[in-house]
C-alpha positions in Angstrom: 88.4 56.1 55.9 87.3 58.6 58.3 89.0 56.9 60.9 92.4 57.0 58.9 91.8 60.9 58.4 91.4 61.5 62.0 94.4 59.5 63.0 96.6 61.5 60.5 95.5 64.7 61.8 96.2 63.8 65.4 99.8 62.8 64.2 100.3 66.1 62.5 98.9 67.9 65.5 100.6 66.1 68.1 104.0 68.2 68.0 102.0 71.2 68.0 100.2 70.5 71.0 103.6 69.5 72.7 105.5 72.5 71.7 102.6 74.8 72.8 102.4 73.2 76.3 106.3 73.5 76.5 106.3 77.1 76.0 103.2 78.0 78.4 104.7 75.8 81.4 107.2 77.0 83.5 110.9 75.6 82.7 112.5 73.0 84.7 115.7 74.3 86.5 118.1 74.1 89.6 118.9 78.0 89.8 119.0 79.8 93.2 116.4 82.8 93.3 118.9 85.3 92.7 120.1 83.4 89.3 116.5 83.5 88.4 115.8 87.0 88.8 118.6 88.0 86.9 118.1 85.2 84.2 114.3 86.6 83.7 115.7 90.3 83.2 118.5 89.2 81.0 116.0 87.3 79.1 113.9 90.7 78.9 116.9 92.6 77.8 118.0 90.4 74.9 114.2 90.2 73.9 113.6 86.5 74.2 110.2 86.9 75.6 109.4 83.2 75.6 112.3 82.4 77.7 111.5 85.2 80.2 108.0 83.5 80.6 109.7 80.4 81.6 110.9 81.8 84.5 107.7 82.9 85.8 105.0 81.0 87.9 102.3 79.8 86.5 100.0 82.4 88.9 101.9 85.1 87.4 101.1 84.4 83.6 97.6 83.7 84.5 97.5 87.0 86.2 99.2 88.9 82.9 96.8 87.1 80.7 93.6 88.1 82.6 94.9 91.9 82.7 95.9 91.8 79.1 92.2 90.9 78.2 91.3 94.0 79.6 93.9 96.2 78.7 96.8 95.0 76.1 99.2 97.4 77.5 99.0 95.2 80.8 99.7 92.2 79.0 102.8 90.1 79.9 104.2 91.0 76.4 103.9 94.5 77.3 105.4 94.2 80.8 108.4 92.6 79.0 108.4 95.2 76.5 108.5 97.6 79.4 111.5 95.8 80.8 113.5 95.4 77.6 113.3 99.5 77.3 114.2 100.0 80.8 117.5 97.8 80.3 118.3 98.4 76.7 119.7 101.9 77.3 123.7 102.9 77.2 123.4 104.3 80.8 122.6 100.8 82.4 125.7 99.6 84.4 124.0 96.7 86.0 121.1 94.8 87.1 122.1 94.5 91.1 120.8 91.2 92.9 121.5 91.3 96.6 119.6 90.4 99.8 118.5 86.7 99.0 116.2 85.7 101.6 115.0 82.0 101.5 112.4 80.3 103.5 111.2 76.9 102.7 109.0 77.4 99.5 109.2 81.1 99.1 112.2 83.7 99.0 112.6 87.2 98.1 115.5 89.2 96.3 116.3 92.8 96.2 116.9 93.7 92.7 117.8 97.4 91.3 118.5 98.6 88.0 121.6 100.7 88.4 122.1 103.5 86.2 125.0 105.8 85.9 125.0 108.9 88.3 121.6 107.6 89.8 121.3 106.0 93.3 120.2 102.2 93.0 116.4 101.9 93.6 115.6 98.3 95.2 112.5 96.7 95.0 112.0 93.5 96.5 111.1 90.4 94.3 109.1 87.3 95.4 109.5 83.9 94.2 107.9 80.5 95.0 109.1 76.9 94.8 107.7 73.8 93.4 109.0 70.4 92.6 110.7 72.3 89.4 112.7 75.0 91.1 112.2 78.7 91.8 109.8 80.5 89.6 109.1 84.3 90.0 106.2 85.5 91.7 105.2 88.5 90.0 102.0 88.8 91.3 103.4 89.5 94.7 105.9 91.8 93.6 103.9 93.8 91.6 101.3 94.1 94.5 103.4 95.3 97.1 100.7 97.1 99.0 101.2 99.6 101.7 99.9 98.4 105.1 99.1 102.2 106.0 95.7 103.2 105.8 95.1 106.4 103.7 94.9 109.1 106.4 93.6 112.1 104.8 91.1 113.2 102.0 94.0 113.4 99.6 95.4 110.0 99.9 91.7 108.4 100.2 90.9 110.0 96.7 94.1 108.9 94.9 93.4 105.3 96.2 90.2 105.2 94.2 92.2 105.8 91.1 95.3 103.7 92.0 97.2 101.7 94.6 99.4 102.8 97.6 102.3 100.9 97.7 105.5 100.4 100.0 108.7 101.2 98.4 111.9 100.5 100.3 113.7 103.9 99.2 110.6 106.2 99.1 107.9 104.8 101.7 104.3 104.9 100.6 104.1 105.9 97.0 101.2 105.8 94.5 100.7 104.2 90.9 97.5 104.7 88.9 95.7 101.9 87.9 94.1 102.8 84.7 97.7 102.9 82.8 99.6 100.3 81.5 103.3 99.3 81.9 104.5 101.4 79.2 102.8 104.6 80.4 105.1 107.7 81.4 104.2 110.6 83.3 104.3 114.0 81.3 103.9 112.0 78.2 100.8 111.0 76.3 97.7 112.1 78.8 98.0 115.6 78.3 100.0 118.4 77.1 102.2 121.4 78.2 100.9 125.3 78.2 103.1 128.5 78.4 102.4 130.1 81.2 103.7 133.1 83.5 105.5 130.3 85.7 106.9 128.7 82.7 105.9 125.2 81.1 102.9 124.1 83.1 101.5 120.3 82.4 97.8 120.4 81.7 96.6 116.5 82.2 93.4 114.9 81.0 93.3 112.6 84.2 91.2 113.6 87.1 93.8 112.9 89.4 96.4 115.1 87.3 95.9 118.4 89.1 97.8 117.0 92.3 100.4 114.3 91.1 101.6 116.7 88.1 102.2 119.6 90.5 103.1 118.3 93.7 105.4 115.5 94.3 108.0 113.7 92.0 107.8 110.6 89.8 110.2 108.2 89.9 111.0 104.4 88.0 110.7 101.7 90.5 111.9 98.6 88.2 109.1 96.1 87.7 106.6 98.7 89.6 106.9 101.0 86.4 106.7 105.0 87.2 105.5 105.5 90.7 104.5 108.9 92.4 106.3 110.0 95.5 104.3 112.8 97.5 105.7 116.0 98.3 104.2 119.5 99.2 106.1 121.8 96.9 103.9 123.1 93.9 105.6 123.2 90.4 104.0 124.0 87.0 105.6 121.0 86.3 108.5 118.7 87.4 110.5 117.9 84.5 113.5 119.0 83.1 114.7 120.0 79.6 117.0 119.2 76.6 116.8 120.6 73.4 118.6 121.5 69.9 117.6 123.3 66.9 115.4 120.7 65.5 114.2 119.0 68.9 112.9 119.4 72.2 112.8 116.7 75.1 111.6 116.7 78.5 112.0 114.2 81.7 110.8 113.7 85.1 112.7 115.0 87.9 112.8 112.2 90.3 112.9 112.3 94.3 116.5 113.5 95.5 117.3 116.1 93.4 116.6 119.6 94.3 117.1 122.9 92.4 119.9 125.1 91.3 123.2 123.2 91.8 121.9 119.9 92.2 119.8 119.8 89.2 122.6 121.2 87.1 124.3 117.4 87.5 121.2 115.6 87.2 121.3 113.2 84.0 118.3 110.8 83.7 118.6 107.5 81.8 117.6 107.9 77.9 114.6 105.9 78.4 112.9 108.5 80.6 113.2 111.3 78.0 110.4 112.1 75.6 111.5 113.9 72.2 109.6 115.9 69.8 110.6 117.9 66.5 110.3 121.7 67.8 107.7 122.7 65.5 105.5 119.6 66.8 106.5 120.6 70.3 105.1 124.3 69.5 102.3 123.3 67.7 100.8 121.1 70.9 101.8 124.0 73.0 99.3 126.6 70.8 96.6 123.5 70.0 93.5 123.8 72.4 93.1 120.0 71.7 95.1 117.4 74.3 97.3 114.5 73.3 97.9 115.7 69.9 101.4 114.9 69.6 101.7 111.3 70.3 102.3 110.2 67.1 105.2 112.1 66.6 107.1 111.1 69.8 110.5 109.4 68.9 110.8 105.9 70.1 112.2 105.0 73.5 115.2 103.1 72.0 116.5 106.1 70.0 116.4 108.4 72.8 119.9 107.9 73.8 120.7 109.5 70.4 118.9 112.5 71.1 120.4 113.0 74.7 123.6 112.9 73.4 122.9 115.8 70.4 121.0 118.0 72.8 122.1 121.0 75.3 120.7 120.3 78.7 118.7 123.4 79.9 117.5 122.7 83.7 114.0 122.5 85.0 112.3 124.0 88.3 113.9 126.8 90.1 113.0 129.6 92.5 111.6 132.8 91.5 110.3 135.4 94.1 108.8 132.8 96.5 107.7 130.6 94.3 108.9 127.8 92.0 108.9 128.2 88.2 109.7 126.0 85.4 111.0 128.5 82.5 114.4 127.2 82.0 113.7 126.6 78.4 112.6 129.9 77.1 110.0 130.5 74.4 112.0 133.0 72.6 114.3 130.1 71.6 111.6 127.9 70.5 110.0 130.7 68.7 113.4 131.5 66.5 114.0 127.9 65.6 110.0 127.1 64.9 109.1 130.3 63.2 105.9 130.3 65.1 104.7 132.7 67.8 104.0 130.7 71.2 100.7 131.4 73.0 101.0 132.4 76.3 98.2 131.4 78.1 96.8 133.3 81.2 95.0 131.4 84.0 92.1 132.7 85.4 92.3 131.1 88.7 95.2 129.6 90.7 95.0 125.5 91.2 94.6 124.6 94.8 95.6 121.1 95.9 95.2 119.3 99.3 98.7 117.5 100.5 98.4 116.1 103.9 95.9 118.6 105.9 97.4 121.7 104.4 95.6 123.5 101.2 98.6 124.7 98.9 97.9 127.5 96.5 99.6 128.3 93.7 100.5 132.0 93.0 101.8 131.9 89.2 99.2 134.1 88.2 100.7 137.1 90.5 103.0 139.6 88.8 105.3 140.6 91.7 107.4 142.7 89.4 104.7 145.2 89.7 104.0 147.4 92.9 100.2 146.9 92.3 101.1 143.3 93.4 101.3 144.9 97.5 97.5 144.8 97.5 97.1 147.8 99.5 93.7 149.0 100.6 94.0 152.1 98.5 94.0 150.2 95.3 90.7 149.4 95.6 87.5 151.3 94.9 85.9 151.9 97.9 86.1 149.6 100.9 87.8 146.5 101.5 86.0 143.8 100.0 85.7 140.1 100.3 88.3 139.3 97.8 90.9 141.2 99.4 94.7 139.8 100.6 96.2 141.6 103.3 99.8 142.7 102.5 102.5 140.1 103.2 99.8 137.2 102.9 100.9 135.1 99.4 98.3 132.8 99.4 95.2 132.9 97.3 92.2 131.2 99.1 90.2 129.0 97.1 87.3 130.6 95.4 88.7 134.0 95.7 90.8 134.3 92.6 87.8 135.4 90.3 86.9 138.2 92.8 90.0 139.8 92.5 89.0 140.8 88.9 87.6 143.8 90.5 89.2 147.2 88.9 91.7 148.9 91.2 91.5 152.6 91.7 94.4 152.9 88.9 92.6 153.3 86.0 93.1 150.5 83.4 94.6 147.7 85.7 92.7 144.4 86.1 93.8 141.4 87.8 95.6 138.7 85.3 92.6 137.9 82.9 92.9 141.4 81.3 96.6 141.7 81.9 97.1 142.6 78.4 94.9 145.8 79.0 97.0 146.3 82.0 100.1 146.5 79.9 98.5 148.4 76.9 97.8 151.0 79.9 101.6 151.3 81.2 102.6 151.7 77.9 100.3 154.6 77.1 101.7 156.3 80.7 104.8 155.7 80.1 104.5 157.7 76.7 102.5 160.1 78.5 104.9 160.7 81.4 107.8 161.1 78.8 106.0 163.9 76.6 105.6 165.6 80.4 109.0 165.5 81.2 110.0 166.9 77.9 107.2 169.7 78.4 108.5 170.7 81.5 112.1 170.5 80.4 111.4 173.0 77.6 109.2 175.2 80.0 112.5 175.3 82.3 114.7 176.1 79.2 112.3 179.0 78.1 112.2 180.5 81.7 116.3 180.5 82.2 116.6 182.2 78.8 113.9 184.9 79.9 115.6 185.5 83.0 119.0 185.6 81.4 117.8 187.9 78.7 116.2 190.2 81.1 119.6 190.5 83.3 121.9 190.9 80.6 123.7 187.5 80.6 124.5 185.2 77.8 122.9 182.0 77.1 
């Protein structure tokens, strides 16, 4: 009786075992390498994840399985979801496959997602061949490490938190290790602050002080978001869209400058993050980080918000420094009914890029004559925190020393700026009263003189 039961169970389970083995094993095909790459992304775009999995090599499937055990956002399902979000947008014109190079058992195919108004961004895809045909080797495709060893402290520090890759368009680029495939810069690991230089991104990541203020972020096909180094500092390298109900922002990629170039900049909809206006203002005013991720609109719905919002721009040059204040706080305050808290940062952020220390000067009020930093503005002799006239960089560690009182009463460096504003208002009122008093005094003298000489008023 037991034997009969066992036989019946085996008969029932046999089809299930067969189907499972068919799904996990690569499918047999006779396509060329270019056709395999195109078919893989077409399957991702249509949501046919099992079909897409059949175009991958066994080593690639095992690679994703091992990653998925450590972090679900690094699994094969997460990778295919990222590809689906990148491809299922109206701005996608084509998946361009070219430059096929075939050896005996290996091949490479240059592939790019072609979006409207953006240059193709090619990434080599590697394939391997067995007795059944060609299969995508995503391990080699995703791990295109740079051959150049880190040259300075800045590159070595980032190498501990990510990977330096070789990109055909941008050269050496950096990708963080601790994030998954659906991660996006300026999205879910920090928040925006309202500062004197506009919208500044405050990151939770240890490496955020460098990569969110210097350089640009770009979508690189299967590599996800990669950071392209640069020396220019900005509070955040994003551009803005908004209407009465929603606020959206998107990273500004390499190749787009300021002013005229940026006005025609149109990122694909999957690069935008949209929040209700009140939620955005609550995020800016909150002392907590990452308080808005649940309110973010899904990527697949972003194109709807892009079409119904106005483009405002992003980074611009102002008095020798870069600012990001195209989206005004007054606009958001009117539509949310909430006053936005403006943060006064006590010390500028310093970051090493190459061999040079670049210093942000965002906390200096260049509209005031007091920023000439003349010797006469200080009490007594020149102290260690003194900045010579014409020098527009603040050495690291000296910002706090500039909190000393100047000779002009009531003026303090940035962290007591509100006292300075009250002092100026008081001085203006005093000057106005004095001017009125002097005018009345002159009038009295004139009337007295005219009366003494017999003249009419």
